[in-house]
C-alpha positions as CSV (number, residue, x, y, z in Angstrom):
1,K,-55.3,-51.7,-52.7
2,K,-57.6,-48.7,-52.6
3,F,-56.0,-47.0,-49.7
4,V,-52.7,-47.7,-51.7
5,I,-54.3,-46.4,-54.5
6,F,-56.0,-43.6,-53.1
7,M,-52.4,-42.2,-51.7
8,I,-50.6,-41.9,-54.7
9,L,-53.2,-40.2,-56.3
10,L,-53.0,-37.7,-52.8
11,I,-49.1,-37.3,-53.4
12,I,-50.0,-36.9,-57.2
13,F,-52.1,-34.1,-56.0
14,N,-50.1,-32.5,-53.8
15,Y,-46.9,-32.5,-56.2
16,I,-49.4,-30.7,-58.9
17,N,-50.5,-28.2,-56.2
18,I,-47.4,-27.8,-55.0
19,K,-45.2,-27.2,-59.0
20,Y,-48.2,-25.8,-61.1
21,I,-51.5,-24.5,-58.6
22,G,-50.0,-22.8,-55.8
23,I,-52.7,-23.8,-53.0
24,G,-51.7,-22.2,-49.7
25,L,-49.8,-24.7,-47.1
26,I,-52.9,-24.7,-44.4
27,M,-55.7,-25.3,-47.3
28,T,-53.4,-28.3,-49.0
29,K,-53.1,-29.8,-45.2
30,V,-57.2,-29.2,-45.2
31,I,-57.3,-31.0,-48.5
32,N,-55.6,-34.0,-47.1
33,I,-57.6,-34.2,-44.1
34,I,-60.4,-34.1,-45.5
35,S,-60.1,-36.6,-48.2
36,L,-58.4,-38.8,-46.0
37,I,-61.3,-39.1,-43.5
38,G,-63.7,-38.8,-47.1
39,F,-62.1,-42.5,-48.2
40,I,-62.3,-44.2,-44.8
41,V,-65.8,-43.1,-44.0
42,I,-67.0,-44.2,-47.6
43,N,-65.7,-47.5,-47.3
44,S,-66.5,-47.8,-43.6
45,Y,-70.2,-47.6,-44.6
46,I,-70.3,-49.1,-48.2
47,S,-72.4,-51.4,-47.5
48,Y,-75.6,-49.3,-46.9
49,F,-75.1,-48.7,-50.5
50,V,-74.0,-51.9,-52.2
51,L,-75.2,-55.4,-51.9
52,F,-72.6,-57.7,-51.7
53,D,-72.3,-61.6,-52.5
54,V,-70.6,-63.6,-49.7
55,S,-68.2,-66.7,-50.6
56,S,-67.3,-69.3,-48.8
57,D,-63.8,-68.7,-50.4
58,T,-63.0,-65.6,-48.0
59,C,-63.6,-67.3,-44.9
60,N,-59.6,-67.1,-43.9
61,K,-59.2,-63.8,-45.3
62,P,-61.9,-62.0,-43.0
63,W,-60.3,-58.6,-43.1
64,I,-61.5,-58.1,-46.5
65,W,-64.6,-57.5,-45.2
66,R,-63.6,-55.0,-42.2
67,P,-64.8,-51.4,-42.3
68,L,-60.9,-49.4,-42.9
69,I,-61.3,-47.8,-39.3
70,I,-61.9,-51.1,-37.7
71,R,-58.4,-52.4,-40.0
72,F,-56.5,-49.0,-38.3
73,Y,-57.9,-49.8,-35.1
74,N,-56.6,-53.4,-34.9
75,Y,-53.8,-52.6,-36.5
76,I,-52.6,-49.6,-33.8
77,F,-53.6,-52.8,-30.9
78,S,-51.8,-55.1,-32.6
79,F,-48.8,-52.7,-32.0
80,I,-49.3,-51.0,-28.5
81,G,-50.4,-54.8,-27.1
82,Y,-53.8,-54.9,-26.6
83,Q,-53.8,-57.7,-24.2
84,K,-52.7,-55.2,-20.9
85,I,-55.1,-52.6,-21.7
86,S,-57.7,-52.8,-18.8
87,F,-60.5,-51.9,-21.3
88,M,-59.5,-54.7,-24.0
89,C,-58.3,-57.0,-21.3
90,I,-60.4,-60.4,-21.5
91,D,-60.0,-61.4,-17.2
92,E,-62.6,-63.3,-15.8
93,R,-62.2,-61.1,-12.2
94,N,-61.9,-58.0,-14.2
95,L,-65.2,-58.5,-15.8
96,L,-67.5,-59.7,-12.9
97,E,-65.8,-57.1,-10.5
98,T,-67.0,-54.3,-13.3
99,A,-70.7,-55.6,-13.6
100,I,-70.8,-55.6,-9.8
101,N,-69.8,-51.9,-10.0
102,N,-72.6,-51.0,-13.2
103,A,-75.1,-52.1,-10.7
104,T,-73.8,-49.9,-8.0
105,D,-73.1,-46.9,-10.1
106,L,-75.6,-47.0,-12.7
107,Y,-79.0,-48.7,-11.4
108,G,-78.2,-47.4,-7.3
109,Y,-77.7,-50.9,-5.8
110,Q,-76.1,-53.2,-3.8
111,P,-76.1,-56.6,-5.5
112,N,-75.9,-59.9,-3.4
113,V,-73.2,-61.3,-4.5
114,D,-72.3,-64.1,-1.9
115,N,-68.9,-63.7,-2.1
116,L,-68.9,-64.5,-6.1
117,L,-65.4,-63.5,-6.4
118,D,-64.1,-65.5,-3.8
119,R,-65.7,-68.4,-5.6
120,L,-64.6,-67.4,-8.9
121,D,-60.7,-67.3,-7.6
122,N,-61.2,-70.6,-5.7
123,V,-62.6,-72.6,-8.9
124,T,-60.4,-76.2,-8.9
125,E,-60.1,-78.6,-12.1
126,E,-61.9,-80.8,-10.2
127,D,-65.1,-78.1,-9.6
128,I,-64.8,-77.3,-13.6
129,D,-65.1,-81.5,-13.9
130,N,-67.6,-82.1,-11.6
131,L,-71.4,-79.2,-12.1
132,D,-73.3,-81.9,-9.8
133,D,-73.5,-79.5,-7.1
134,V,-74.3,-76.4,-9.4
135,T,-77.8,-74.6,-9.6
136,C,-79.2,-72.4,-12.6
137,D,-78.2,-69.7,-10.3
138,D,-74.5,-70.3,-9.8
139,F,-72.9,-69.8,-13.1
140,I,-69.1,-69.1,-12.0
141,V,-67.6,-72.6,-12.7
142,P,-69.0,-72.9,-16.9
143,Y,-67.7,-69.0,-16.9
144,K,-64.7,-70.4,-16.2
145,K,-64.2,-72.7,-17.7
146,Y,-65.3,-70.8,-20.8
147,M,-63.2,-67.9,-19.8
148,I,-60.1,-70.3,-20.0
149,S,-61.0,-70.7,-23.5
150,I,-61.6,-67.5,-24.6
151,R,-58.4,-66.5,-23.6
152,N,-56.3,-68.9,-24.0
153,E,-57.9,-70.5,-27.8
154,A,-60.3,-67.7,-29.7
155,R,-57.7,-66.1,-31.2
156,L,-59.3,-62.8,-30.9
157,N,-57.9,-60.0,-32.6
158,P,-57.8,-56.4,-30.8
159,F,-61.7,-55.3,-32.0
160,G,-62.9,-58.6,-31.1
161,S,-61.4,-58.9,-28.0
162,L,-63.0,-55.7,-26.8
163,M,-66.6,-56.4,-28.3
164,K,-66.5,-59.9,-26.1
165,R,-65.6,-57.6,-23.0
166,V,-68.7,-55.3,-23.6
167,Q,-70.6,-58.4,-24.5
168,L,-69.7,-60.1,-21.4
169,V,-69.8,-57.1,-18.9
170,E,-74.0,-56.6,-21.0
171,I,-74.2,-60.7,-19.8
172,L,-73.3,-60.5,-16.0
173,T,-74.9,-56.8,-15.2
174,N,-77.9,-58.4,-16.5
175,R,-77.6,-61.6,-14.3
176,L,-77.1,-59.2,-11.0
177,K,-79.8,-57.2,-12.4
178,L,-82.8,-60.0,-12.7
179,D,-81.7,-61.3,-9.4
180,Q,-82.8,-58.2,-8.1
181,L,-85.8,-58.0,-9.9
182,F,-87.5,-61.2,-8.4
183,K,-85.9,-59.8,-5.3
184,L,-88.5,-56.5,-5.6
185,Y,-91.2,-58.0,-7.5
186,P,-92.0,-61.6,-6.1
187,E,-94.7,-61.7,-8.5
188,I,-92.2,-62.6,-11.4
189,D,-91.8,-65.9,-10.0
190,Q,-95.1,-66.8,-9.8
191,E,-95.5,-66.7,-13.9
192,E,-96.2,-69.9,-15.6
193,I,-94.2,-70.7,-18.5
194,V,-97.6,-72.9,-20.3
195,A,-97.1,-75.0,-23.6
196,P,-94.2,-72.6,-24.8
197,V,-93.4,-73.6,-28.7
198,F,-89.8,-74.8,-29.6
199,I,-89.1,-74.2,-33.6
200,T,-85.4,-76.7,-33.8
201,G,-83.9,-78.6,-36.3
202,L,-80.3,-78.0,-37.7
203,Q,-79.3,-75.4,-39.3
204,R,-80.3,-73.8,-42.7
205,T,-83.5,-75.8,-42.8
206,G,-86.3,-72.7,-41.6
207,T,-85.9,-72.7,-38.4
208,S,-86.3,-68.3,-38.9
209,F,-88.3,-68.4,-42.0
210,L,-90.7,-70.3,-39.4
211,Q,-90.2,-68.2,-36.5
212,R,-90.7,-64.8,-38.1
213,M,-94.2,-65.9,-39.5
214,F,-95.1,-66.9,-36.5
215,S,-94.1,-63.4,-35.3
216,L,-96.9,-61.8,-37.0
217,D,-99.3,-62.9,-34.7
218,Q,-98.4,-61.2,-32.0
219,Q,-102.6,-62.3,-30.6
220,Q,-101.2,-65.9,-30.0
221,F,-97.5,-65.6,-29.6
222,R,-94.8,-64.5,-27.9
223,T,-91.3,-64.4,-29.8
224,I,-87.9,-62.7,-28.3
225,K,-86.7,-60.1,-30.2
226,S,-83.4,-59.1,-31.2
227,Y,-83.3,-55.7,-29.0
228,E,-84.2,-57.9,-25.8
229,F,-81.4,-60.5,-26.1
230,S,-79.3,-57.5,-24.4
231,N,-82.0,-55.7,-22.9
232,P,-84.3,-58.8,-21.9
233,I,-85.1,-56.0,-18.6
234,P,-85.6,-52.0,-17.6
235,I,-82.3,-50.2,-18.2
236,E,-83.8,-46.9,-16.0
237,K,-82.5,-47.3,-12.3
238,E,-85.8,-46.3,-10.5
239,F,-87.1,-50.2,-11.1
240,Y,-83.7,-51.6,-9.1
241,N,-84.6,-49.0,-6.3
242,N,-84.4,-50.7,-3.1
243,D,-87.9,-48.7,-1.5
244,V,-90.1,-49.8,-4.4
245,N,-93.3,-50.7,-3.2
246,G,-94.3,-53.5,-5.6
247,D,-96.5,-51.7,-8.3
248,V,-95.1,-51.3,-11.6
249,D,-96.2,-48.1,-13.6
250,S,-97.0,-49.4,-16.7
251,K,-96.6,-46.5,-18.9
252,K,-93.4,-46.3,-17.1
253,L,-92.3,-49.7,-17.9
254,Y,-93.4,-48.6,-21.9
255,N,-90.9,-45.8,-22.0
256,D,-88.6,-48.1,-20.7
257,D,-89.6,-50.1,-23.5
258,E,-89.0,-48.2,-26.4
259,K,-85.8,-47.0,-25.1
260,R,-84.4,-50.7,-25.6
261,K,-85.6,-50.9,-29.3
262,S,-83.6,-47.9,-29.6
263,I,-80.4,-49.3,-28.3
264,G,-81.2,-52.5,-30.1
265,K,-81.5,-50.7,-33.2
266,S,-78.2,-48.9,-33.0
267,N,-76.4,-52.3,-32.4
268,V,-78.0,-54.1,-35.3
269,N,-76.6,-51.0,-37.3
270,F,-73.5,-51.2,-35.9
271,F,-73.4,-54.7,-36.3
272,K,-74.0,-54.0,-40.1
273,F,-71.5,-51.2,-40.3
274,L,-69.0,-54.0,-38.3
275,A,-70.1,-56.7,-40.9
276,F,-72.2,-55.9,-43.6
277,H,-71.1,-59.2,-45.8
278,F,-72.8,-60.7,-42.4
279,F,-76.6,-59.7,-43.7
280,A,-76.3,-61.6,-46.9
281,I,-76.2,-64.7,-45.1
282,H,-78.3,-63.9,-42.0
283,W,-80.7,-61.1,-41.9
284,I,-81.1,-59.1,-39.0
285,D,-83.6,-56.4,-37.5
286,H,-84.0,-55.2,-33.2
287,L,-87.6,-55.8,-33.9
288,Y,-87.5,-59.1,-35.9
289,P,-87.2,-62.6,-33.5
290,E,-83.9,-64.3,-32.7
291,E,-82.4,-67.5,-31.3
292,D,-83.4,-67.8,-27.9
293,V,-79.3,-70.0,-27.2
294,L,-78.1,-66.3,-26.8
295,F,-80.1,-66.5,-23.4
296,L,-78.6,-69.6,-23.2
297,D,-75.7,-68.1,-23.0
298,Y,-76.0,-66.3,-20.1
299,H,-75.4,-69.7,-18.2
300,F,-72.0,-70.0,-20.5
301,M,-73.2,-73.4,-21.5
302,S,-74.3,-73.2,-25.1
303,Q,-73.0,-73.9,-28.5
304,V,-72.7,-69.9,-29.1
305,G,-69.2,-69.7,-28.1
306,E,-68.1,-72.4,-30.4
307,S,-70.1,-70.7,-33.3
308,M,-68.4,-67.4,-33.0
309,Y,-64.7,-68.2,-31.7
310,N,-62.7,-71.0,-31.9
311,V,-62.8,-72.7,-28.5
312,P,-62.2,-76.5,-29.1
313,E,-61.2,-77.4,-25.1
314,Y,-64.6,-75.5,-24.1
315,S,-66.4,-77.2,-26.8
316,H,-65.4,-80.7,-25.5
317,W,-66.0,-79.9,-22.2
318,L,-69.5,-79.1,-22.9
319,E,-69.9,-82.5,-24.3
320,D,-68.5,-84.7,-21.8
321,I,-69.8,-83.2,-18.8
322,N,-72.8,-84.8,-17.8
323,V,-76.3,-84.0,-19.9
324,E,-78.6,-83.4,-17.0
325,N,-75.5,-80.4,-16.1
326,H,-77.6,-78.5,-19.2
327,E,-80.1,-78.5,-17.0
328,H,-79.6,-75.5,-15.4
329,C,-79.4,-73.7,-19.0
330,Y,-83.0,-74.3,-19.4
331,E,-83.4,-73.5,-16.0
332,Y,-82.1,-70.2,-16.0
333,L,-83.7,-69.6,-19.5
334,K,-87.2,-70.3,-18.0
335,K,-86.7,-67.6,-15.2
336,I,-85.7,-64.6,-18.2
337,L,-88.9,-65.9,-20.1
338,K,-90.6,-65.3,-17.1
339,V,-89.3,-61.8,-16.8
340,I,-90.5,-61.3,-19.9
341,Q,-93.7,-62.3,-19.9
342,W,-94.5,-60.3,-16.3
343,Q,-93.4,-56.9,-18.8
344,S,-95.7,-58.4,-21.7
345,S,-98.7,-58.2,-19.5
346,I,-97.5,-54.8,-18.1
347,I,-97.2,-53.1,-20.8
348,N,-100.4,-54.9,-23.2
349,G,-102.4,-54.6,-20.0
350,Y,-103.0,-58.7,-20.5
351,N,-106.2,-60.1,-18.4
352,Q,-105.5,-63.5,-17.7
353,E,-107.2,-65.0,-19.9
354,E,-105.2,-63.3,-23.0
355,K,-102.3,-64.1,-21.2
356,E,-103.0,-67.8,-21.3
357,N,-104.4,-67.6,-25.1
358,I,-100.5,-65.7,-25.6
359,S,-97.6,-69.2,-26.0
360,M,-94.1,-68.1,-25.5
361,L,-92.3,-69.0,-29.2
362,L,-88.8,-70.4,-28.6
363,K,-86.2,-71.0,-32.1
364,S,-82.8,-72.2,-31.9
365,P,-81.3,-75.4,-33.5
366,H,-78.8,-75.6,-30.0
367,H,-82.7,-77.1,-29.0
368,L,-82.1,-79.9,-30.9
369,E,-79.2,-81.8,-28.9
370,F,-81.2,-81.1,-25.7
371,L,-84.4,-82.3,-26.5
372,D,-84.6,-84.9,-23.1
373,I,-83.4,-81.4,-21.2
374,I,-86.3,-79.5,-22.3
375,F,-89.2,-81.6,-21.9
376,K,-87.8,-81.7,-17.6
377,V,-88.1,-78.2,-17.7
378,F,-91.2,-77.8,-19.5
379,P,-93.3,-80.9,-19.7
380,D,-96.2,-79.7,-21.9
381,A,-93.7,-78.0,-24.8
382,K,-94.5,-78.7,-28.4
383,V,-91.7,-78.5,-30.5
384,I,-91.4,-78.5,-34.7
385,H,-88.9,-80.5,-35.9
386,T,-87.4,-78.6,-39.2
387,H,-86.3,-80.7,-41.9
388,R,-84.2,-80.1,-45.1
389,Y,-81.6,-82.5,-47.2
390,P,-78.6,-81.7,-45.8
391,L,-75.7,-82.0,-47.4
392,E,-75.7,-78.2,-48.8
393,S,-77.3,-76.7,-45.3
394,V,-75.1,-78.3,-43.1
395,V,-72.0,-76.2,-45.7
396,S,-74.1,-73.5,-45.2
397,F,-73.8,-73.4,-41.7
398,I,-70.0,-74.0,-42.0
399,S,-69.8,-71.0,-43.7
400,M,-71.9,-68.6,-41.7
401,V,-69.6,-70.0,-38.7
402,C,-66.5,-69.1,-40.2
403,H,-67.2,-65.5,-41.3
404,T,-68.6,-64.6,-37.6
405,R,-65.7,-66.0,-36.5
406,G,-64.0,-63.4,-39.2
407,I,-65.5,-60.4,-37.6
408,F,-63.8,-61.3,-33.8
409,S,-60.7,-63.0,-34.8
410,D,-57.7,-63.1,-38.2
411,S,-57.2,-66.3,-37.9
412,I,-59.4,-68.5,-39.1
413,D,-58.8,-72.3,-40.3
414,P,-61.7,-73.0,-42.6
415,E,-60.9,-76.5,-42.5
416,E,-61.0,-77.0,-38.7
417,V,-64.3,-75.6,-38.9
418,G,-65.4,-78.3,-41.2
419,K,-64.2,-81.0,-39.2
420,H,-65.6,-79.8,-36.1
421,W,-69.0,-78.2,-37.6
422,M,-69.3,-81.9,-38.8
423,K,-68.8,-84.3,-35.6
424,K,-71.0,-81.4,-33.7
425,T,-73.9,-82.5,-36.4
426,Q,-73.3,-86.0,-35.5
427,L,-73.5,-85.7,-32.4
428,V,-76.6,-83.9,-32.3
429,L,-78.7,-85.7,-35.2
430,D,-77.6,-88.7,-33.0
431,R,-78.7,-87.7,-29.9
432,A,-82.1,-86.4,-31.2
433,M,-83.2,-89.8,-33.2
434,N,-82.0,-91.3,-30.3
435,F,-84.7,-89.1,-28.0
436,R,-87.5,-89.7,-30.5
437,K,-87.1,-93.5,-30.7
438,E,-87.0,-93.8,-27.3
439,N,-89.8,-91.5,-26.4
440,M,-92.5,-92.6,-29.4
441,K,-95.4,-91.2,-27.0
442,I,-93.9,-87.4,-26.5
443,S,-92.5,-87.7,-30.2
444,S,-95.9,-88.4,-31.8
445,N,-98.3,-85.8,-29.2
446,Q,-95.8,-83.1,-28.8
447,F,-93.3,-83.3,-31.9
448,I,-94.5,-81.7,-35.5
449,D,-92.4,-82.8,-38.5
450,V,-91.6,-79.5,-41.0
451,Y,-89.8,-80.4,-44.3
452,Y,-88.1,-77.4,-45.8
453,N,-89.3,-77.9,-49.3
454,D,-93.5,-77.8,-48.1
455,L,-92.8,-74.5,-46.0
456,V,-91.6,-72.5,-48.8
457,N,-93.4,-73.9,-52.1
458,N,-97.0,-74.2,-50.0
459,T,-96.6,-71.5,-46.9
460,I,-100.2,-71.3,-46.3
461,P,-101.2,-74.4,-46.2
462,E,-98.5,-75.9,-44.4
463,M,-98.7,-73.2,-41.5
464,K,-102.6,-74.4,-41.4
465,R,-101.6,-77.5,-40.4
466,I,-98.5,-76.3,-37.9
467,Y,-101.6,-74.1,-36.4
468,D,-103.9,-77.3,-36.2
469,F,-101.0,-78.6,-34.4
470,I,-100.4,-76.6,-31.0
471,D,-104.3,-75.6,-31.2
472,K,-104.2,-72.4,-32.2
473,D,-106.8,-70.5,-34.6
474,W,-105.5,-69.5,-37.9
475,N,-106.5,-66.1,-37.6
476,G,-105.0,-64.0,-41.0
477,S,-102.0,-63.0,-39.5
478,I,-99.4,-64.5,-41.2
479,D,-101.1,-64.0,-44.4
480,D,-101.4,-60.2,-44.4
481,G,-97.1,-60.1,-43.5
482,L,-95.9,-62.8,-45.3
483,D,-94.8,-61.1,-48.6
484,S,-93.2,-58.3,-47.0
485,L,-90.7,-61.4,-45.4
486,K,-90.0,-63.0,-48.4
487,R,-89.2,-59.3,-49.6
488,V,-86.2,-58.9,-47.2
489,K,-83.8,-61.9,-48.6
490,K,-83.7,-59.8,-51.8
491,L,-82.4,-56.9,-49.8
492,T,-78.6,-58.7,-49.4
493,G,-76.5,-60.5,-51.6
494,K,-75.9,-64.1,-51.9
495,H,-74.7,-66.4,-50.0
496,I,-72.4,-68.5,-51.8
497,Y,-70.4,-71.5,-50.4
498,K,-68.4,-74.9,-51.7
499,M,-67.5,-78.2,-49.9
500,E,-63.9,-77.9,-51.1
501,D,-63.8,-74.1,-49.3
502,F,-63.5,-76.1,-46.2
503,N,-61.9,-79.9,-47.5
504,I,-65.2,-81.9,-47.0
505,E,-65.1,-84.9,-48.7
506,K,-68.6,-85.0,-49.9
507,E,-69.0,-88.5,-49.3
508,E,-67.5,-88.2,-45.8
509,L,-70.3,-86.0,-44.8
510,Q,-72.9,-87.9,-47.0
511,N,-72.1,-90.9,-44.2
512,I,-72.2,-88.6,-41.2
513,L,-76.2,-87.6,-42.4
514,Q,-77.2,-90.5,-44.1
515,P,-78.9,-92.3,-41.3
516,Y,-80.8,-89.0,-40.8
517,I,-81.7,-88.9,-44.0
518,D,-83.0,-92.3,-44.2
519,Y,-84.7,-91.8,-40.9
520,Y,-86.6,-88.9,-42.3
521,N,-87.2,-90.1,-45.9
522,L,-85.3,-86.9,-46.8
523,S,-84.8,-86.2,-51.0
524,K,-82.7,-83.0,-52.1
């Protein structure tokens, strides 16, 4: 509507100019072009000047939040037929070839791919249904299944297809780089992830707030920052040279990390330009911690896919395969954590005692579904389990999923999303409650239950209780930074959501959640 009004005004200006003013033809064209560019730029960057409230009644109209230039991009490439354009196609073989070429061309080494492309070409339906022989270093089968679903079901628009391609090439390239690092620096594999702390609970129950408070205490906790998910390992070519002698220059590694932070900041700024409304739902900053489920996505077996895209066949497959197969994801997560811990120790010059005092802190609602796997891979882990009266928080997350999918697709069905995540929530809660009931010793000694109202209304006393549980000293770091964390949310608009926007019956949702509400004695 704004564009139509703008064009009408421009036509009126041109008419008046020709009829009465008489500015030259060249100057008129210059004015028209500058006006058009200015209109696009202002509308694209309006998020930097205006705070928006985001309502769930716009979930099925994702384009209204898009910058104008992204809309033009989608219109043009939809008309051209973007599926056949090489730099936009979602083809698993092409993506893997690109990642292998990146390793060779950008990082100067020939990756040991062990016939990855041949394996990819020869994956059968039987392979997809049976992952028993797969290891944490073998991602080909889940990758193949994921790609089939993305291609056939996700309904990506042209820009969404381009963004997904960029993300997948990034993940595949990082996997190849990680293999090279383990080969060149065998001491990485000797790193021990001792007593990691997992924050988990249903979405929108205070997990992010809790994680960000812990990130203030860098003397005792190591969180995973947002910038590290796209570049968790060095980006400079010299770290991958086969001639390295095994010693790493801490200054060079520090400078490399600073470059990664700069890239992360640019990525966040671009995402704000692309989806400014999303910041009213979930604030992102390149130096703030984020969910490590994004690392589980490196093995193509996480909730990330079904949160960001419509991939029902892939989601059902994840639920139907043997739960034990999800252990591969967590084993690969452990490999990434070893690299991050190794880098941190070198950059900060930690001695052994200082290193042992810093606990790796992880956070994701995804972990709630796989508590049994967590304690297989990290037997000394401690879990902070967050709780909140779930009726509103579940609807809030469903709205978040719809708005996330709307960044990459024009075809969003809020009712379909609501049904999927109601069923998923029931599955997750059942698995989590069953694990804790059947493993009372672990539940008593390695879990602490944290209630949202206590966390928000009595933050410092509640945090001290959690510190006691994980055997850490209260050093005042959170006291000093708490106000700044609470101010962050005021920088955005409000997230407004209603059950009826997803055709959710309150009674049906209540029945799904009632066993959880009763078990943890939750109230509004």
